[in-house]
N, C-alpha and C positions, 0 to 999 in steps of 0.2 A: 134120236138124229144125230149123227155124224158133226163133227166139227165143219168138216167139206160141205155136208148138204146144206147145214145150218147157213153157212154163208153165203152158199148159191141161192138160197131163199130170200136171204135178207138182199141181196144184189138185184133179184127179180122185183123185190119189194120198192125199191129206190127205180125202178122205173129202167133198168139197164138190160143190156142183151148179152146174156152170155153163150157161150161154148166149152164143150168138152174139150182138155186136150190130153196128151197122152202121160202117164204117170211119170214124174219128173222129168217133164219134158216141154217145148214150147210149141210143138205141131200139133194142129187139130186131132182129134181121134179119130181115124177114119173108120175102126172099128162101130163108131156107136154114129157119127155123122158123114155122110157124102160129100158134101161140100158145106164148109162154114159162111160161104157167102150169102147165103139164105137167111142166117141171122144178123145180115146188117139191113133186111128189108122187115124182117118180124121179128119179136121176141118168142122164147122159148113157153112152151105152158112148163105148170108145174110138174104135169105128169114125164116130160120131157126130161126135166130137171133133176126130179127123185129117181127116173132111169139111170141117167148119166153119172149121178154124184151120189143115190142111195145104194145103189145096185153095182156100179162097177168103180174100181180106182181111176181116177181120172183128175189131173191139176182142172182149174178153173180160168177159162180166157174171159175178159171183158173187152165187149166189142165197143170201140169208138165211134165219134160220129155223130149224124141225126138219129140214128136209133135210140141212143142211149144219153144224148146231149152230152156228151164226153169229149174234152180233150186232153191228151196223157202227154205229159212233157218226160220224156225218158231219159234220165241221167245216168250217164255208164262211168261210174268210178272216180276218180282224181280230176279225170282229163273235163269231167262233165262239170264238177265240183269249180274247177279253176274258170269255166267260162261264166258258170253265175255269178262267182265276185266279180269278175270283170265287167260283165250287165251291171250290177249293183255300184259298181263303182263309177259306172257312167249313166248313173240317173234311172237304170232301169231294174227295180227291185220286185221281185215274185212277192205277192201277197201271200198271207201264209194259208195254205187250206190241206184238206187231207193227202198225206202222201205215205206212199209205202216204200220198206225199204227191202230189197231185192237181193240178188246173189253178190252182187258188187256195186250196187248204184242205189237210185230210187225213182220211184214214178210220182208224179205230181200230178193230181186231178183237178180238172178246172171245169166248169159247167159252160158249154158255151149256146147259143141260141141258133148262130148260121154256122154249120160245119163247113170245114175246111178240110185240104187234102193233107195226108201223110208227107212228113218231112226229113227226108235222112240226111244228118249231118249238119241240120240250122246250125249250129257251133261247134265246134270241136267237143266231141265226148255227147252232145245234146241231139235226139232224134224228137219228132213228133207223132204222135199217132193220133189220129182222127179217121176221118172218113174212110173207109179203106183198111181200119187198121185193130189192131187188138193189143192186148199184153194181158202178162200172167198175173193172176189175182191172189191174194192170201186166203186161205192158207195152204196156200199151194207149195210143194216141195221142190226147190233147186237141184239141179244136179249134183251139187256139191255137197246137199242133205240139208242145208239152212230152209228155213220156212219162209217163203213170202208174207210180211206181218205190216200191220198198219201202225206208223208210228204218232205217238203221243195222240191219236183221235181212236176213236172206240166207234165202228161202224155201224153199232146196233144202239147207239146215243143217239135217239132221235134229235135231242134238243141241241148237241151241242157238233153232230157231224153234219156239215153245212160244207157245199163246194163255194168256192171264189168264182166268181166270172172271168173266164180268160181276159187277161188284161190286154188292151186293145194296140198297145206298141206292137205285144207279141204275135197280133195278128197280122198286124202290116207287116212286121218281120217274114212271118212264115208266105206270107202272098209275095212276097220280092219274087222276081223270077230269078233269082242266082244264090246262091248260098253267099251268107256273110261275112268277111273277114275281120273277127272282133278288135282287131290290134289296127285296124286301117281306122278308115274315117265314115265306111259304111253305114254305120249305126248313128244316122242322122234323123229318125223321125222324131215328129214334136213328142214331147213327154210331159204335155199337161194334165191333167188328170184326168181319168178316164169318162167320159160319159155319165155311167153311171154312178158314179163318186157325187160328181157334180150335180146332178138331180137330186140324189138322195140328199145332199147338204142342200140345197134349194128348197126343197117343198117338204122334205119328211113323208112320213106312210102313215097308214091307219093302221089302227088295233089288228093282230094278226100276223101283222110283217113286220113290226118293232123289234124282236128278238132276231130274227135271222138278218135283219138290215143291219142292226147291230154289230151284230157277229162280224158281218161281213167288212163294213169299215173299219173295227178294231184291227182285224186281221189284215188290210191294206195298209193303215197308216203305221201300224208296228213295224209289217215286212217292209216300210221304206225309212227304217230306224228313228223313227219317234221313240222319245221316251213315255212310259206310261202315265204320267200326270198331263204329260201334251195331248194326248192321245185321248184321254178322257175329259179335258176343256173341250177339246173339240166335239168329241159325244154329247157332252153336257148341252152344248148351244144347239146344235143339232134336234136334240131330245125334246126342245121347246116346241120344236114346230112340226111335233108329232100327235097325231087325234086318237087316245090321251098319249101324254109322254109318259116313259116306263117309270118304273118308280128307280128314284138314284142309287137304292141299293143295290137294285137288280143288274143298272148300268156298271158299277163298279165289278160286279162279278162277272161279265161280262170280258170287261176289259182286263181282271185279273186274270181271268182263265185262259186267253187267247197271249197274253205277256208270259205264264208259267209256260205255254207248249212252246211259246217260239226260245224262250232261254233253254227250255229242256232240250230241244233241236239243236241249240248252240254246242250245249256240254256234250251231248252224243257225238256229236261229227269233231269237235275237239278231242274227246277221249280216242275215238277210233284213231286219229291221225295221228298221237302220241303213242298208242300203240304200236303203231306200225312202224314210227319214227326209233321208238326206245323200247323195245322189245325186252331188253336186260335188265329195265327198272319197272317190271309191271307191278309188285308190289307197292312200291313208293307212289305209282300213278293211281292204282285202285287206294287207297290211302286219301289223298288227297283231293281226289275227284266226289263230287255231291251227287253223284247217280245212286241210287240203291243197288242191293247186292245182286239181286237178280237181272237187272239193265248191264251191273257190268260183264256179269258173267256170259253173259248173252255174247254182248260185244266181243271179250274175248274168245269165245267158244268158236262164233262167227270166224274170226281172224283164224282160228287153229284150223276150220274147215277149210278155209281158202287154198291155206299153205298146203296141206295135208290131201287134199281133194279127199276126204272120205266123209261122211256123213254123220259126224258124230253127235249123239244126243247127250250123253250124261257121262260123266266122267268120276268115279268114285273111288277113294283110296282107304284100304282097309288097314288099320293097324292092332298088328296081333302077334304071334311069333313069328309067323311068317306073314310078312308085311307084303300086301300085293294091293294090283290097281286092277277094278272092272270098267271095261269102255264098252257101253251102249252105243252099236251102229246100227245102221239100217244097210241091208244087203240090196242084191239088186231086184228080189223081188219085195220090197219095202217091208220087209218083216224085222224084230228089232232080234238082235244078236248081242249076245253078250260074250265079251273078248275080256280074258285073265290075263295078269302080263304078274312077274314078279316086278319087282325095285328095279333089278340089274337089267332085266329086259325094256324096261320104260328108259332107262338111263342110255342105252348103247343102241344109235339109230338104226343100225345093222338088224340086231334082233329085235325092235318092235317093227321093222319092217317085214320081218321073215312071219312076225306073227298076224300083222295085218294080211297078208296074203296066204298064212294057213287058213284063216278062218272067213274072209271075203273074195278072194280069188283074185284081188287085185294089188298094183304094185303102187305104191305112194310116191311121188319124187323122190328120186335119190338126195339125200341130204349129205356132203361131204364134209364140209367143215364141223369140225366139233360145237365150235363156238355159234355156227348156224342151228344145231340142234339144241344147244343151250338155251335158245330162244323159245323154241317151240317147247322144251322140255318145263320154261317158266311158267309159260299159257298152262302147260297141263297141271303142273303142282298150284296154281293160284287158281282154279276154278274147282278143283275136285273135293267134293265131299267128302269127309272125314267121317267112318266110322270106325270107331274102338271096340275091339273084343273086350267080353267084360275080364275085369281085371283080374279076377280070381281065379279065370281060366286060363291064363299067359305067363309065360315066363316074364313077356316085358310090364304085365301088371306088376311081380314081385318088383322088378328093377324101379318102376315110378312111385309104388308104396314104398321102398328103401329111401327115395329120394325126398317124399313129401314127409317121412319119418326125421332125416336131416334138417330140413326147412323147420319143420315144428319144435327142433331143438333151440332154435333162436327165436321163436314167436310164429308170425305167419305172412303168409306170403304177401298181401296188403302192405303192411309195416317195411320192406326191403328198400333198400334205396338204391340208387346207381354209383356207390361209391367204391371201386376195385381194390379198397383198402380193406372192404367186408371181408368177413370169410366167406358170403355166398352173397350176391349183389344180382341185380337185373339190368340189362342194358338191351336193346332194341327187342324186347319182347321174349327176352330169353334170358333163363333164369345160368348164372355163370356157378360156378366153383372150381377148388382144386383137386385132383384125384387123390393125392395123399391126404389131405384132408378128409374126404369122402370116407376113404377105403377106411382111415383109421377110424371113424364112427360107426360104419357096418360090423367093424372087427371086435372092438370095445363096448358098443352099446346093441347092437342088433346080435351079436355074436355068429358073425355069417360072414363068411370067403367068400369074396367075388371074383368071377372069374372075369379079369379085366379087357381081353377081347371081346368074349361079347357081350360085356357091357357096352362098350366104344361102339360095337356093333349098331347096337340097340339105339346109342346118339344117333349114328350117321343115319338110319333107316327113319328117325324121327325127325329129321331136319324137314322144313317147312319149302324148303329152296332149293335148290343146287346150290347158289352162291351165300349159304346160310350155313358157314362153319358150324361144325360142332364142337370145335378146339379154337382158342384163339389165345394169342399173347395179348398182355395189356401192359401199355408202358404208363405210369400215374406218381402223381406225387404222393407221398406219404404227409402225413399229418407235420411233421417235424421240417418239411421242406425238401427233403431227398427223395431222388427219385428212383424206382425199381422197376423191374418188371414180373410177371407171373402167367403162367401156361393154365388156363382154362378148359374146364368142359361147361358144355351148355345143353339145354332140353328146354323147346319150345314151352312159354307159359301157357299158349291155347292147348296146348297136350294134358298140363298139368290141370287146369282149372278143369278141364274136360272129365278128368279123373275125380278130380273132388265131386 
């Protein structure tokens, strides 16, 4: 079963009504259904779902409102996130609920008992999709090539995938006859605890409803900004009213899980913001962030897709005598295409643009300034998976072998220091040495005469980042206190270690 069909069947199991949308689009697929409004009144059959998503390439649409008991908050980019923050500052924080990363924003899914209508521009960058509305659902493909995906929640995890009830204040806001100016005094509804929270805290629940209720309460209070210990204390007192109470260890697990999801969401959003604001220092941002490598790569790749407006799936950097890159992208038929580019073609925006056009027949946005292209280039280099051609098959392998022999004459990589006074030293994850010292070693010890130009070209092509110079002048203090400078050449430690 394909991934899209698997998800479609899961949505049907959750009681949601779904419809087929055009491939990489948002409109109902009229080749498969005459009108989507039929599915506001009935859910499709498994046979219909299999035909739509098993036999055809379609995006998935989830219908909101009464048929699915769903209300979706559609957050459009930074404008929408700013509105969410302003709501929170005024005391209207959303509880933590399953949510989807879209092309440039988010969809927050809430359970509803009574449907409300759609609301366009409820607040700047925020729309409401409910009765008479639908949204694109994971793992549909956005027009820019990125995938809609559940973030921090696994839709197939029956124990943890629990929708929060739409906050009472949100329903009141939606039902206002006019749109709200968040910066005025329009937002003046009562902000008492939602009725369901008050009811749960007063009465407790029976066996069978305890985990669901504990998860909803934890999400609600953590979303309000309470710390983990405070939330656990509240739930511990509430748990005594349950029949029977949950084991305390299980209560701890629920609170920890929701808290970790909340923290991960904050970290990911912070990382996205920093990537857009400080694209020249991507390596530093990646290093200092606590997300795992795949999460970081996906966020950077998503940013790259949005700027270049091409559906890049994967980037590979091949290190050999002829260094080159392989970009795996989707063409207009949703077929994977591999585009091979030399290092020079990747480094030159005009050449890169030509290669993409030749392969896909589309023009990426024109990037005139060198500094603007360098920003995108840093993204490419930071997420490209490195493949090194076996060293014994390349001239580059020979160069690396010479360098490793040179290092071994001083000991081992692990014992080198960052002291520039030493003949070889490590700084910023790069091994540095003087050309004259290295040349003397290869001439006298290895009995090899190096071609300096070829060797320096190898060092340049081996750099992990366009801002990572393969040659650099070091100004340092000698052990006797005097100062001096020396020009050194460098090679990435990552490349050397991979060769070992």
